[in-house]
Structures are given as C-alpha cells and as structure tokens.
Residue, then its C-alpha position, 0 to 999 in steps of 0.5 A: m406271928a414271928g415277928m412277936r416271938g422272944r428272941l431266944t436261942q436254941g441253948e437257951t430254950s433246950g431245958d424249958k417244959r414246953r419244949l417238944s421232948n424226945k424223953p422216954v415215955d411209959k410204954k404201957k401208958t403209950l399203948l394204953r393210949l393208943w388202944r383208946y384211939l382205937g376205942r373211938s371207933r368201937y364198931l369198926l374195932m369190934a367188926a375187926i376182932v370178930l373177923s379176925v377171931t372167926s377167919s383165924a378159927l376157920a384156918l385152924y380147923g383145917p390141920k384138924l381135918s388133914g389129921t382125920a383124913l390121914d387116920a383114914i389110911d391104913l398104912g399097913m393094910g394099903k387101904v383108904d376110906f375115900s368118903v372120909v378123906f374126900r369129906c375132910a378135903f371138901w371142908m378143908v377147901l371150904c374153911y380155907c376159902l372163908s378165912a381167906i374172904l374175912t381175912y380180906l374183909l378184915r384188912i379193909a376194916m383195919a384200913h378205915l380203922s387206921k384212917e380214922v385213928s390218923t385222923h383223930m391223932r391229927q385233929d387232937i394235935f392241931a387242936n392243942m396246937m391252937r391252944l399252945p402259947v407263942g413260946f412254944y413255937d419259939k423253942n421248937q423248929t417248924g420242921d420238927i412239929i410238921s415231922v410229928i404231924t406227917y411222918d410220926v402220925d403216918t408211922v403209927n398209922t401203918t402199923i396200925s393198919a398192916d400189923a395191927v391184922q398181923i397181931l389180932q390173927s396171931v393172938v388167935t392163932v396161938m391161943v387156939s393151936f395151943i389149946m388144939m396141941l393140949t387136946i392131942a398130946p399134952v407131954l409134947v406141949l411142955i417143949f413149948c413151956v421152955t421155948v416160949p418163956v425163953t422167947f419172951l424174956f429175950s424180946k422183952w429185953y431186945a424191946g428195951w434196948t431198941r426202943k431208944l434206937f427208933r426214939e433217936r431215929s424220930r428225933k434225928l428225922g425231925a432235926l433234918n425236916g427242921f433244917v430243911e424247912e429253915m433252908l427253903t425259907a431262907h433260899s433267897t438269903t441263902r443265895a444272896y450270901g453265897r452260902e450254898d456249899t456251906v448249906l450243903r455240907e450242913f444238910d450232909e451232916k444232918n442227912d448222914a445223922a438222919i440215915k445212921a440213926y434210921t439204918t442203926a434202928e432198923a438193922n438192930g430191930t430186925m435181928n429179933g426175928p432171926v433169933v426167935n426163928f432160931i428158938s422155934n426152929i429148935s422147938l420143932s426139932f423136939v416135937c419131931l423127936f419126942g412125937a416119934v417116940l410117942f407114936y413108936q410107943g403107940k400113945v398117938t396115932l399118925g394123924n394126930l402127930s401130924s395134926f400136932i406138927q401142924y399146929s406146933r408150926k401155926f403156933s410158933g409161926p405167929v411168934n416168929e412174925l410178931a417178932n418180925i414186925f417187932a421193929d415196926l412196933q418199936s418204931a411205931l411206939a417211939a413215933a406215938e410218943r412224939v405224937f402224945a408229947l405234942i398233944d400233951a404240950e402244955p397249952e396257954a394257961e387258963d384265963a383266971p377266975g373271975a376274968v371279964a370279957i371286955e367289950e368297950v375300950s377306951g385304950d388307956v394303957q399303963f405298965q407299972q413297975v414291969d419286970f420280965s425275962y424270957l429266962p430266970d437268969k437273962p432279965i429283959i424288962k426292968k422296972l418299965n413305967i409307960h403310959a399311953a393315953p387314950g387315942s394317942l400314938t406311942a412309938i417305941v425306939g431302940h437298938t435291937g434287943a432293947g425289949k421293943t417287940t417284948i412290949i408288944n408280947l407283953l401287951m397282947r399277953f402273948y407272955d405274962v409279966d414276972g412283976g409289976s402290971v400292965l393296965l388297960d383302962g385301969r384293969d390288970i390285964r390278967e383279969i381281962t379274958r385273953a380272947s376279949l383282950r386281943k380282940a381289942y388289938t389289930m396287929v400288923l407285923q414286920d413278917t407278912w402272912l398270906f394264906n392260899g385263898t383270893v385277895f378278897e379272903n386275905i383281907a377279910y381274914g379277921k372279918p369273914d362277914a365283911t362285904m366287898e364295899e368294906v374290903v374295896k374301902a380298906a384296900k383304898a385306905a392302904h393304897i393297894h386297890g389300884y394294884i388289885s384292880r389290875l389283877p387278872q381277877g381283881y379281888d377274887t385273884v387266888l394267891t398261893d404260897n404266901g404270895a410269893s408272886i407279888s412284892k414284899g411291898q404289896k403283901q405288906l400293904l395287903t396286911i395293912a388293909r386287913a388290919m384296917l378293915l377290923d373295927a379294933h380299938m387298938l392298933i400295934l405296928d411292929e415295923a409294919t412299913s419296913n417293905v414300902d418305900t417312904r412315900t408310900e409309907q407317909r401316905i399309909q400312916d395319914a390313912m391309918r391316923r384317920l381310920m384309927k382316930g381316938k384309938t390308941c396306937f403303938v408303933i415299933a420303927h426303926r425308921l425314926s423319920t416316920i414317927r416324928s408325929a407321935d404323941n409320945i416316943l419311948v427310948l428303950d435301952k436294956g429293957e428300960v425307958v431312958e427318954q421319953g417325949n415327942h420328937e422335939s423334946l428328944m431332939a432338944q434333949k441331945g440324948h440317946y434318942y438324938k444319936l440314934y435319929n442323926a446316926q440313921f441320917d448319917s448312915a444314909g447319907 
C-alpha cells in the first residue's frame, strides 16, 4: 500500500484533522470512556466491587475490636477482662484473614478485568484502523501508531490492574473510616474538614499541571518508536550510504528527548505524594493533641481514642496512597487520550446514499476535467482528461511528482477528486460502493508485501478459496513456479519477516502471481516489474496480457522500453497530460516522450 500513498511531507500534513493528535482531551470524558470499557465486563466489575467493599469492611472492623479490647483493661486497678480481650483478638484474626483472602481474589478479578479492557481497546483500535483512509497513514508514522497500540494500551492496562484495586479499596476505606470516626468523636473529625479540602485542592491543581507532562512523554516515546521503525526498515540503505553515525546521532537526540520527557513527568508526578503525606501527618498530630484533651476531660475513653487514631490513619492512608499513584493515573489518562484519538480518527467517508455495488464491468474509464490536490494550496492534478477503452492497456509516464501515482489513487478512490469526475462504464465512481469498485481492480505495487504464512497462502491471499491447481497455474504464468518447486516444502514453505529470505525479484513475482489469480476486471501495475530483469519482465508482461485479455490495464513505468506495446501512453507533466498516443506516434512528435525515452537510453549507455 505504501506505493499508493500521496507524496506528502510531515510539515505539509501536520494540520490535517486526520493526523493522530496529542492535543488535550477532556479529562472527564476520558474517564467516562474508560468506565464504559470497564462496563463491558460488568460481571467482573460487580464482583470486584463486592470483593473490595467486603474485604475493606472486614479490615476496618479491626480497630473497633482493638478499642473494645483496650477498654477491657482497667489501667487504674490493673485488672484485665481476658474473656473480652481473647474474644476481640479472635475476631480480629478472623476478619484480617478473610480480608486478605478476599483481597487476593480481588486482584485476580482485576487482572482479568484489565485483560478484557486491553483486548477490547485493541479490537476497537484495529477495527477503526481498517476503516481509515489511505491518507491517514500518509500523515502518521507507523511507529507512533504501534506505540499507541502497545505502550499506551499497556499503560492503561497496568493502571487498571494495579491502581484500580487500590482506588476501589481506598474509597471504601475512606468512607467507612469517616463514619466510624463520626460515631466515636465528631469533634475530632473537624480537623479533617480542614486538611482534606486542602489536600483535594492541591491535588486537583497538581493534576492539571502534570498531565501535560505525561502527554508530552507519550508523544516523545511515539516519535522515538517511529524513528526506530523507520531506521530498521531502511537499515540496508543506511549501511549502503555510510550514514550510521548520522542515524546514531539522530537516535541519541530523540532518545534523549524521550528520556528527558519521561524523567520530567515521573519526577514531577511523584512530588504529589510527599506533600499529601506531610498534610496527613499534620492532621494526625492535631488528632493526638486534641484527643488527649478530650480524654483528660473524660469525653472519650482510652479505647475509643485508640480506635479513633487507628481510623484516622486508615482515613489518611488511602489519601496518601492515592497521591502516590497520582503519577500513574496521569500517565494512564495521557495514554488513554492517545488511544481514544486513534479510535476516534475520522474513518473513510461512507458511500454516498444510493451508491450501487457493481458486478459486471466492461472497463471503460474516463477522467473528465479532474482537479485534485492533497493540500488546498498545492494542486497536483489540473483539468485532467483521460479515456481508457475497455480491454486497452494505458501506460502512464512522466517525471517524479508529475502525478502518476495520484491517478491510481483516484481510480481506486483512495482519495476523491476536488473537481470534475472519474467515470467507470459511464457512471461516476462516487456513485459506486468503494468495496465493489476496488474489487473490480487487481493491483501489483512497486513495494512488495508478503505476510507470515506459506507460499500458497500468500499467492491465494485475495482468493482464500483458491485450489492448488489455480495457484500453480498463476505461479507458472508469473514465472515463479520453478523457484517455488525448488523450495524445501514447495508451496507449503513458510515465509517470514515479509519474505526476507528471498530476493526482491522473487517477492515481486509472488505478488504478481497473487494478482494473476484474481478474476478482476481491471489491472493496475505501479512499476510492478521494477525488481525483475528485463527478459523476465517481458515474459511477465506477455503472460499478463494473455491473462488480462479483454480487460482494462493501467501501467505506471519508468522503464519506457516495457510499454512500447501499450495502446495509449499518457505523458504527464505537472499534473497535466501534455502528450498521449502510442509509442510510434509519440516518438514521431519528438516532444516530452521522445526526450524521456532517449534520455533513458542515453543514461543506460
């Protein structure tokens, strides 16, 4: 697909609305969407809530029991009611054991819940990616997209599996502790009416400040992944041009930027915990001070005061823990924003109302006064008129950037025209469903693509129900059957890593065999024979013409010697057809085509 993309630079596309964005997203909306993902596994979520409430309640009953046991001790008389102490101790052990078991089950439930959330997220991301237009992938680095699918989803997953457990238990602990403190000494609770709002306001302010740091961290890591992916793909080119040192310097720059963004986000994100801890310790100091006064006045017993202090620590502890996981929460929100940006990326426009699905196609193609530009102020195609008769071979030639590949983009509706129309059998292709239009074509691109699978599966990619006989026939027509037969397992040989173990020419022949297998009405070759020798190229073209007899063919080629037999040759220059005709007539004109043809052979000589 890379060969069909518009030739756009990063600077030219940065403002496009389909570009993967790192702009701020509403935090409440992000949290709501995360909650909806949790809601897809409602039974696990309900089980987690029940386990969290029950385990926290059992753990919180301990301080009440310890206070009762302490009141059974008469410090003045030196007497102890051991029956009360033993009874309280027994129930404390039982409650803490049950709480520990339920907490363990809670973590298992949350692990399964987070797994399902990440599964659903990746399914939604990939489903939307299949609906995105080609232009989206022109404007976004592959590595950055992969970073969202892997790193950002994992970041959200880690927060749900680990921190969500803590949040659930903390909320229950805070609520129950607050109620218990109210029943013991309401006056002392007034201390927290001051310290808790201070903590809340500080954390809210800090959240707004640090979330942008985590957003920048995700962006820098995405840029680093994009660079690494690009350099690994072009490794041989880097070595051939001796650019290793330059690439290393660029990597160091991007790596340093990612490390700086990561360190800044983590360092600043963890500062919230110590500040909240300090406020909590101050509140505990006031509880001890005023609690002693109340005890001296006889308004609370020693057991109640002990229980209150324990509940106050239970109350303050979750607040501190929430502050300590604050950085993770901000990181998860920043990652979730990028995930949702990819899920919400604008898909390819729906087919027009009333669009028809075509089945029988004769292959009459016309461009009528077509205008097109990838960017509004930079026209690529201007008032283009083309007519390809059914069963004809139309070759498209011209200098780089003349608009050759753009024509194919428009034929396949990877992009829609800005003005004029493209007709297929007299019908505007915008009135035809994209699926049926693209099924009417078979494409062979300059950039070969093979997936992990057997040779048979790669050739039969577009026709999963193909028989071995049909696959072999296509392979023979593409002059690749002999090579396949010499492989260790023949057609059952597994290709990996985009067919890295075979030559580019053989990969090209396999993709041509894949195209020959399809019973399409029209054929597009985008410099498809650029990786094979001239003799094989001629044989393939002869076989292709026999196979595609009676069907419309479009060929983009730089090697002009291969298109001499074309019915019509279009010579493009700056998005316009400056000449057209067959080889002999164009050579006789001694114009653009004549110069291109002779320049090619002069260069070869």
